[in-house]
ROMI-814835 format. One record per residue (C-alpha): residue number from 1; residue in three letters; x, z negated, y negated. Coordinates in Angstrom, 1 decimal. Each point is the difference from the previous one (the first is absolute). Example, Ala and Ser with C-alpha at 12.3 -4.5 7.8 and 13.67 -1.06 7.14 Angstrom:
% ROMI-814835
<1 "ALA" <12.3 -7.8 4.5>>
<2 "SER" <1.4 0.7 -3.4>>
//
This chain:
% ROMI-814835
<1 "MET" <-12.9 -18.2 4.9>>
<2 "ASN" <1.8 1.4 -3.0>>
<3 "GLN" <1.9 3.3 -0.1>>
<4 "GLN" <3.4 -1.5 0.9>>
<5 "GLU" <-1.4 -2.0 2.9>>
<6 "HIS" <-1.8 3.1 1.3>>
<7 "TRP" <3.2 2.2 0.0>>
<8 "ASN" <2.2 -2.8 1.4>>
<9 "GLN" <-2.5 -0.3 2.9>>
<10 "VAL" <0.1 3.8 0.5>>
<11 "TYR" <3.8 0.1 0.3>>
<12 "GLN" <0.2 -3.2 2.1>>
<13 "THR" <-2.6 1.1 2.5>>
<14 "LYS" <0.4 3.8 0.3>>
<15 "GLY" <3.0 1.9 1.2>>
<16 "GLU" <1.1 3.3 -1.5>>
<17 "SER" <-2.1 2.0 2.6>>
<18 "ASP" <-3.1 -1.9 -1.1>>
<19 "ARG" <0.4 0.8 -3.7>>
<20 "SER" <-1.7 3.2 -1.0>>
<21 "TRP" <2.4 0.9 -2.8>>
<22 "TYR" <3.2 -0.1 2.2>>
<23 "GLN" <2.3 3.0 -0.5>>
<24 "GLN" <3.1 0.5 2.1>>
<25 "ARG" <1.5 2.1 -2.9>>
<26 "PRO" <-1.8 0.2 -3.4>>
<27 "ASN" <0.7 3.7 -0.4>>
<28 "LEU" <-2.2 0.8 -2.9>>
<29 "SER" <1.1 -3.0 -2.0>>
<30 "LEU" <3.6 0.8 0.6>>
<31 "GLU" <-0.6 3.7 -1.0>>
<32 "LEU" <-1.7 -0.9 -3.3>>
<33 "ILE" <2.7 -2.6 -0.8>>
<34 "GLY" <2.6 2.7 0.7>>
<35 "THR" <-1.7 2.7 -2.2>>
<36 "SER" <-0.3 -2.5 -2.9>>
<37 "GLY" <3.7 0.4 -0.7>>
<38 "ILE" <0.5 -3.7 -0.3>>
<39 "GLY" <3.7 -1.0 0.1>>
<40 "ARG" <1.2 -2.2 2.9>>
<41 "GLU" <0.7 -2.9 -2.4>>
<42 "GLU" <-3.1 0.1 -2.2>>
<43 "GLY" <-2.0 -2.4 2.1>>
<44 "ILE" <-3.2 0.3 2.2>>
<45 "ILE" <-2.6 -2.7 0.5>>
<46 "ASP" <-2.3 0.4 3.1>>
<47 "VAL" <-3.3 -1.6 -1.0>>
<48 "GLY" <-1.9 -1.5 2.9>>
<49 "GLY" <2.9 0.9 2.2>>
<50 "GLY" <-1.0 -2.4 2.8>>
<51 "THR" <2.2 0.9 3.0>>
<52 "SER" <0.2 3.7 -0.9>>
<53 "ASN" <3.0 2.0 1.2>>
<54 "LEU" <0.4 1.6 -3.4>>
<55 "VAL" <2.7 -2.4 -1.2>>
<56 "ASP" <2.0 0.6 3.2>>
<57 "PHE" <0.1 3.7 -0.6>>
<58 "LEU" <0.8 -0.4 -3.8>>
<59 "LEU" <3.0 -2.2 0.9>>
<60 "GLU" <1.2 2.6 2.5>>
<61 "GLU" <-0.3 2.8 -2.6>>
<62 "GLY" <2.2 -2.0 -2.4>>
<63 "TYR" <-2.6 -1.3 -2.5>>
<64 "ARG" <0.9 -3.3 -1.6>>
<65 "ASN" <-1.7 -2.6 -2.3>>
<66 "LEU" <-3.0 -0.1 2.4>>
<67 "ALA" <-2.8 -2.5 0.0>>
<68 "VAL" <-3.0 -0.8 2.1>>
<69 "LEU" <-3.1 -1.7 -1.4>>
<70 "ASP" <-2.8 -1.3 2.2>>
<71 "ILE" <-2.6 -2.7 -0.1>>
<72 "SER" <0.8 -1.1 3.6>>
<73 "GLY" <3.0 -2.2 0.5>>
<74 "ALA" <-0.5 0.5 3.7>>
<75 "ALA" <0.5 3.8 -0.4>>
<76 "LEU" <3.0 -0.4 -2.2>>
<77 "GLY" <1.6 -2.4 2.5>>
<78 "GLN" <-0.5 2.4 2.9>>
<79 "LEU" <1.5 2.9 -2.0>>
<80 "ARG" <3.0 -2.1 -1.1>>
<81 "GLU" <0.6 -1.0 3.6>>
<82 "ARG" <-0.1 3.6 1.1>>
<83 "LEU" <2.5 1.1 -2.6>>
<84 "GLY" <2.4 -2.8 0.9>>
<85 "THR" <3.1 0.0 -2.2>>
<86 "ARG" <-1.4 3.0 -2.0>>
<87 "ALA" <-2.7 -2.3 -1.3>>
<88 "GLY" <2.6 -1.2 -2.5>>
<89 "ASP" <0.0 3.4 -1.6>>
<90 "VAL" <-3.8 -0.3 -0.9>>
<91 "GLU" <-1.7 -2.1 -2.5>>
<92 "TRP" <-3.2 -1.8 1.3>>
<93 "PHE" <-3.1 -0.9 -1.9>>
<94 "GLU" <-2.9 -1.9 1.5>>
<95 "SER" <-2.9 0.5 -2.4>>
<96 "ASP" <-3.4 1.6 -0.6>>
<97 "VAL" <0.8 3.2 -1.9>>
<98 "THR" <-2.7 -0.8 -2.6>>
<99 "SER" <1.8 -3.1 -1.1>>
<100 "PHE" <3.6 1.0 0.7>>
<101 "GLN" <2.6 -0.8 -2.7>>
<102 "PRO" <3.0 2.3 0.5>>
<103 "THR" <3.5 -1.2 -0.7>>
<104 "ARG" <1.3 3.5 -0.6>>
<105 "ALA" <-1.1 3.6 -0.3>>
<106 "PHE" <0.2 2.8 2.6>>
<107 "GLY" <0.2 3.7 -0.1>>
<108 "LEU" <-2.7 0.6 2.7>>
<109 "TRP" <-3.1 -1.9 1.0>>
<110 "HIS" <-1.2 0.8 3.5>>
<111 "ASP" <-3.4 -1.1 1.3>>
<112 "ARG" <-1.5 1.1 3.3>>
<113 "ALA" <-3.4 -1.5 0.4>>
<114 "VAL" <-0.2 -3.0 -2.3>>
<115 "PHE" <-2.0 1.6 -2.9>>
<116 "HIS" <-3.0 0.9 2.2>>
<117 "PHE" <-0.5 -3.7 0.7>>
<118 "LEU" <-0.7 -0.7 -3.7>>
<119 "THR" <-3.7 0.5 -0.1>>
<120 "LYS" <-0.5 -1.9 -3.4>>
<121 "PRO" <0.8 1.9 -3.2>>
<122 "GLU" <1.8 -3.1 -1.5>>
<123 "ASP" <2.3 -0.1 3.0>>
<124 "ARG" <0.9 3.7 -0.4>>
<125 "ARG" <0.7 -0.6 -3.7>>
<126 "ALA" <2.2 -2.9 0.9>>
<127 "TYR" <1.9 2.1 2.6>>
<128 "ILE" <0.7 2.7 -2.6>>
<129 "ASP" <1.1 -2.6 -2.5>>
<130 "THR" <2.4 -1.4 2.5>>
<131 "LEU" <1.3 3.6 0.7>>
<132 "ARG" <0.7 0.5 -3.7>>
<133 "LYS" <2.0 -3.2 -0.1>>
<134 "THR" <1.9 0.9 3.1>>
<135 "LEU" <0.8 3.7 -0.4>>
<136 "ASN" <2.7 1.4 -2.3>>
<137 "PRO" <-1.3 2.4 -2.7>>
<138 "GLY" <0.1 3.5 1.5>>
<139 "GLY" <-0.2 -1.5 3.5>>
<140 "THR" <-1.8 1.3 3.0>>
<141 "VAL" <-3.0 -1.2 1.9>>
<142 "VAL" <-0.7 1.0 3.6>>
<143 "ILE" <-3.4 -1.3 1.0>>
<144 "SER" <-2.3 0.6 2.9>>
<145 "THR" <-3.5 -1.2 0.8>>
<146 "PHE" <-2.8 0.9 2.4>>
<147 "SER" <-1.5 3.3 -1.2>>
<148 "LEU" <-3.7 0.6 -0.3>>
<149 "GLU" <-0.1 0.8 3.7>>
<150 "GLY" <1.9 -3.1 0.9>>
<151 "PRO" <-1.3 -3.3 1.6>>
<152 "LEU" <-2.4 -2.2 -1.8>>
<153 "LYS" <1.8 -3.2 1.1>>
<154 "CYS" <3.5 -1.0 1.2>>
<155 "SER" <1.0 -3.3 1.7>>
<156 "GLY" <-3.5 -1.3 -0.6>>
<157 "LEU" <0.1 0.6 -3.7>>
<158 "GLU" <-2.0 2.4 -2.2>>
<159 "VAL" <2.0 2.8 -1.6>>
<160 "MET" <-0.5 2.4 -2.9>>
<161 "ARG" <0.7 3.6 1.0>>
<162 "HIS" <1.5 2.4 -2.6>>
<163 "ASP" <0.6 3.6 -0.8>>
<164 "GLU" <2.4 1.5 -2.5>>
<165 "LYS" <-2.5 -0.2 -2.9>>
<166 "SER" <-0.9 -3.7 0.6>>
<167 "LEU" <3.7 -1.0 0.3>>
<168 "MET" <1.0 1.8 -3.1>>
<169 "ALA" <-2.9 -1.6 -1.9>>
<170 "GLU" <1.3 -3.4 1.0>>
<171 "PHE" <3.6 0.7 -1.0>>
<172 "GLY" <-0.8 1.8 -3.2>>
<173 "PRO" <1.6 2.8 -2.0>>
<174 "GLU" <3.4 -1.6 -0.3>>
<175 "PHE" <0.6 0.6 3.7>>
<176 "ILE" <0.7 3.7 0.7>>
<177 "LEU" <-1.0 1.5 3.3>>
<178 "LYS" <3.0 1.6 1.7>>
<179 "ASP" <-1.2 0.4 3.6>>
<180 "VAL" <-3.0 -0.6 2.1>>
<181 "ARG" <-0.1 0.0 3.8>>
<182 "HIS" <-2.5 -0.8 2.8>>
<183 "GLU" <0.8 -1.5 3.3>>
<184 "THR" <-1.9 -0.9 3.1>>
<185 "HIS" <1.8 -3.1 1.3>>
<186 "LYS" <-0.1 -0.5 3.7>>
<187 "THR" <-0.6 -3.7 0.9>>
<188 "PRO" <1.8 -1.5 3.0>>
<189 "TRP" <-3.2 0.6 2.0>>
<190 "ASP" <-0.1 3.7 -1.1>>
<191 "SER" <-2.9 -0.1 -2.4>>
<192 "GLY" <0.3 1.8 -3.4>>
<193 "GLN" <0.0 -1.5 -3.4>>
<194 "ARG" <-0.1 2.3 -3.1>>
<195 "PHE" <2.3 -0.9 -2.8>>
<196 "ILE" <0.8 1.5 -3.4>>
<197 "TYR" <3.5 -0.3 -1.6>>
<198 "LEU" <0.9 0.5 -3.6>>
<199 "ARG" <3.4 0.1 -1.7>>
<200 "LEU" <-0.3 -0.9 -3.7>>
<201 "GLN" <2.5 -0.3 -2.8>>
<202 "TRP" <-0.5 -2.6 -2.7>>
<203 "GLN" <0.3 1.6 -3.4>>
<204 "LYS" <0.3 -3.2 -2.1>>
//
């Protein structure tokens, strides 16, 4: 089973309460996007957005030029159905992030929990190459992964846990660290998962 088939199966067979990453309101992501100072029209792409509620809240807060990227067409279909008529205000990309070819640039790249699934160095390099093609010069990156105290696996897949030092080594000196946060995410069954969040600015 390839990656796309795996994630389609997850979204087709598990409800929201069975997905460990579910958040009723993505508070920390919204806070870091807000503190970035990005304008409402500059464009935000949610990478690995799945069925996340992030885009709902961004629309409610007046952000425009939004996009969601995910490898799972099943997830994107569920999210579009939930948004209803508002789905027309969002651009949709069904793609693996490591091979994504953007049609335009965005002011902010948001990723909650995709990067830690990239356990091969070549996949992490491809991810950052995609990011550079997708982000406007001077743009913002909000990224979160499992921290060093986080789970070893998620949805049956191995992950690579990170700390501030390892993430900054992956992104390189052209990305300036603006903020770092730690969060213990409560799953729907009330267990804790440790995450690290970084807000970076691309100094191209």
